[in-house]
C-alpha positions, 0 to 999 in steps of 0.5 A, a space after each residue: 587849669 589849677 585853682 586853689 580854694 581857701 579862706 582869706 590869707 591862708 597862703 593861696 597866692 604865695 603857694 602858686 607863686 612858689 609853684 610857678 617859680 619851681 616848675 615854670 621859671 622860664 615861662 612868661 606869666 600873663 596877668 589880665 586884671 579884669 574879665 574884659 582884659 582876659 577876653 581880649 587876651 583870649 581873642 588874640 590867642 595865648 602862646 604855648 608855654 605861657 602861665 595865665 595868672 588869674 589871682 582872685 579868679 572871681 573877678 574873671 569868671 563871667 559866662 563869656 570868659 568861662 566859655 573862652 577859657 574852656 576853648 583855650 584848655 581844649 586847644 593846643 598847648 601847653 598852657 597853664 592857667 592858675 587861680 585862687 578862690 574863696 570856698 564860698 565863691 566856688 560853691 556859688 559858681 557851681 550851684 547852678 548850670 552855667 559855663 562857669 560851672 562847666 569849666 570848674 567841674 570839668 576842666 579844673 583841678 581844685 586844690 583845697 588850702 586848709 584854713 588851719 594847721 594840722 596837729 602835725 604842722 602845729 607841732 613842727 611849727 612850735 619847734 621851728 627856727 622862725 620866731 614869727 612862726 612860733 609866735 603865730 602858733 602860740 597866738 592862734 589857739 591850737 594852730 587855727 589861723 596861723 598864716 592869717 595871724 602871721 599876716 596881721 589879720 587879727 590885729 587889723 580887726 582889733 584896730 578897726 573894731 576898737 578905735 581909740 582916737 577921733 581919727 581912728 573913729 573916722 577911719 572905722 566909719 570909712 572902712 565900715 562903709 567899704 565893708 558893707 558895700 563889698 558884702 552887699 555886692 559892690 565889686 568895683 573899686 570903691 571911690 573916694 567920692 563914695 566913701 566920703 558920702 557914705 561914711 557920715 552915717 556910720 559916725 556917732 552923733 558926737 563925732 559928727 558935731 563940729 568935726 574938722 574940715 579934713 576929717 575924711 582925709 585924716 580918717 583915710 590916712 589911718 585906714 590906708 596906713 600899714 600899721 599891722 603889716 597890712 592896711 584896711 584900705 588898699 589904694 589901686 590904680 587901673 588907669 594907664 600911667 602914674 597918678 593917684 588911686 582910682 579907688 580902694 579895695 578892702 583887705 581880704 581878711 577884714 572883708 571875710 571877717 565882716 561878712 560874718 560879724 556884720 551879716 545882720 547889721 543895719 545900714 544908714 541912709 547915707 550909705 544907700 544915697 552914696 551907692 546911688 550917686 557913685 556906683 557905675 558898674 551895671 552888675 554892681 548896681 543890680 546886686 545892690 538894688 536887690 539888697 536894697 529891696 530886701 531891706 525895704 529900701 525901695 527908693 534906692 533899689 529902684 534908682 539903682 536898677 533903673 540905671 543898670 537896666 539897659 546894660 545888664 546881662 539876661 541873667 541879672 535882669 531875670 534875678 532882678 525881676 524876681 525881686 521886683 515882683 516880690 516887692 510889687 513894683 509894677 512900674 519897675 517891672 514894666 521898665 525892666 522888661 522894656 529895657 531887657 527884651 533878652 530876658 528868657 526866664 519865665 520863673 517870675 511870671 506866676 508871682 507877677 500874675 499873683 501880684 496883679 501885673 497881668 498886662 505886663 506879663 501878657 505883653 512880655 510873653 507875646 513879645 518873647 513868644 512864650 506861647 504855652 505860658 501866654 495861653 495859660 495866663 489868658 485862659 486863667 483870666 477868662 480871655 478864652 478867645 485870645 488863649 485859643 488864638 494862641 493855641 491855634 498859631 502854635 505847634 508842640 507837644 504841650 498843646 495836647 496836654 493843655 487842651 485836655 486839662 482845660 476841657 477837663 476843668 470845664 467838664 467838657 467830656 464831648 471835647 475830651 472824647 474828640 481829643 482822645 479819638 484823635 490819639 490824645 493820651 491826656 484826654 484819655 486819662 481825664 476820661 478814665 478819671 471821669 469814668 471812676 467818678 461816675 461809677 464806671 469803675 471797670 471801664 475806667 480801670 481798663 482804660 488806665 491799664 491800657 494807657 499805662 502799657 503805652 506810657 512806658 514807651 512814651 517820650 518824657 514830655 508826653 508821659 502822663 502824671 496822675 492827679 491826687 483826685 485820680 489816686 484817691 479814686 483808685 484807692 477808693 476802689 481798691 486799685 492800690 497797685 495801679 495807683 502806685 504804678 501810675 506814680 512810679 513810671 514817670 520817675 522824673 516827675 516828683 508831683 505825681 509821687 507827692 499826689 500819690 502820697 497825699 492820697 495814701 495819707 487821706 486814706 490813713 495809709 501813711 505806712 503804704 506811702 512810706 513803702 512806695 517812696 522807699 521803693 522809688 528811692 531804691 531806684 533813684 537815690 538822687 532826688 532830694 525832693 523824695 528824700 524830704 517827702 519821706 522825712 515828712 512821712 516818717 515824722 508824721 508817723 512819729 518815727 523821729 529816729 528814722 527821720 533824723 538818720 535819713 536826714 543826716 544820711 541824705 544831706 537834707 537835714 539843713 532844709 528839713 530840721 527848720 521845718 520841724 523846729 517850726 512845727 514844734 514851736 522852737 522859735 529860739 533854735 530856729 532864730 539861732 539857725 537863721 542868724 547863723 546864715 541858714 537860708 532854709 531856717 530864714 524862710 521858715 522863721 519868716 513864715 512862722 513870724 508872719 503866722 504869729 503876727 510878729 511883724 515888728 520883728 519881721 520888719 527889723 529882720 528885713 531892714 538888717 537884710 533878711 530877704 525872706 522877712 522882707 517878702 512877708 512884710 510886703 505880703 502883709 502890706 498887700 493884705 492891709 491895702 486890700 482890706 482898706 480898699 474893700 472897706 472904702 468900697 
């Protein structure tokens, strides 16, 4: 399987066509149009000596299709699978563990197609016998976007952004609605019904007054017209037989241009109303719903996700839950959980509890037998009898640790001793900490050293993790090396290292903390959390040159630089990074604006699509509402 990655209109599809023509001219080429078509084809079986053509591969790579493709590639052959992707799709697919990532990383040969001509190619093109190529090089500035220039992309953008006549302006409104739908998650064909309902919000007041009855038809004629070698809207028919288009697609070049130029553009109410009325694909509905909530359009977000809830994948439902919890949509959370019992992720639970959705969380945890999390939530809310009942009915290594932590928090040393006598290392650790607190230093140190010797042979799930309080006590009593050893042994646990560093910092020993973290990185240089921790320590010590060198060397600059721009108050540079698409910068900027009370700017950013600004706005509403309730009481 070979996948060509490159920007829009760089010649990926043509390159594959030429390769097939040269090397597999006598092989049949099979082209499934959708992921569903691909699954049907793979279930029937692909004969040997077949080319499977997956142009626009993002339209085929569902989890089920990726798993089936891997099965094909691991079976008998020969079979050739060919595809094309934008680089941003590739990056998105390999960002998180999945069947798609496994396929791309282990079974695919990736060929990168440059977006620009090299200096050598530019020189050759300038002397080419092809006048089109010479003109494209001259118009594209040092060879950038030569192929796109030849395909008419820039001229298409010019026509779209600078309409001359009323018909051109109608076309621009229609195309802009289509572009916004694409960038916000609508991947199915865009129907005429959607476009006619969405476009009015993009027209100026002047063009909406006394517009001709056929304004939409006239605009569509311009939008679908081939005026530059390419058209903005491309009619497509997926139904069998001959007939009118089922919908429209957007030209890739214009789509890619708009994802940058309209990144922070406002979207009118007519656009969202049209999406609710005309979007039918459940995955599209979920993507659009998330973007609606990020723009504080809760009414539209609720309508979109509730329609999709019964037909969604577990992955999409889990992502939707996170958004609903962030926006305090209790009724929507309950409805989504009821419609999606197959959601397995518990990442949203903590935020849901903090948002006051305790009963919804408890019901879901019971239904899905997430016993450790259920026991924790119940205990945290004083429902001890229920929590202990859950523990008694459970099995697993978590029970020992959970009980030890709960007894320690309650100061119940009698129960801790009972657990320790039964062989619980977690209870023994808490008892050792109690010894240090109460002046039985030698006894506590001996117990910890004994535990440390046993810890190396423990399976990861039962390894001990020292608390910041324990580390501080050990430093107070001069047991620095023991503290470092307790943090280092479970090397996969970042929280232990962070607790140790905080303890060192509290004792004015950042130099020793830097030394300890550097020692860890020498043994494990692939932990970005430790990289960031060391950056924080170096910056706190004023060692900026070292910090910047480390940030560049480890690739963590994108996450670390915004934090320190906020610390020094450089909001202008932070805005520049955030507006350029840096998510870490958006997170930090939203926090900074909330801290400064700049909620007008936060609301504006939220309505333009900054999900982190939207979250801060919702949090502020929570605070204001709570104050109002307190005042009324």
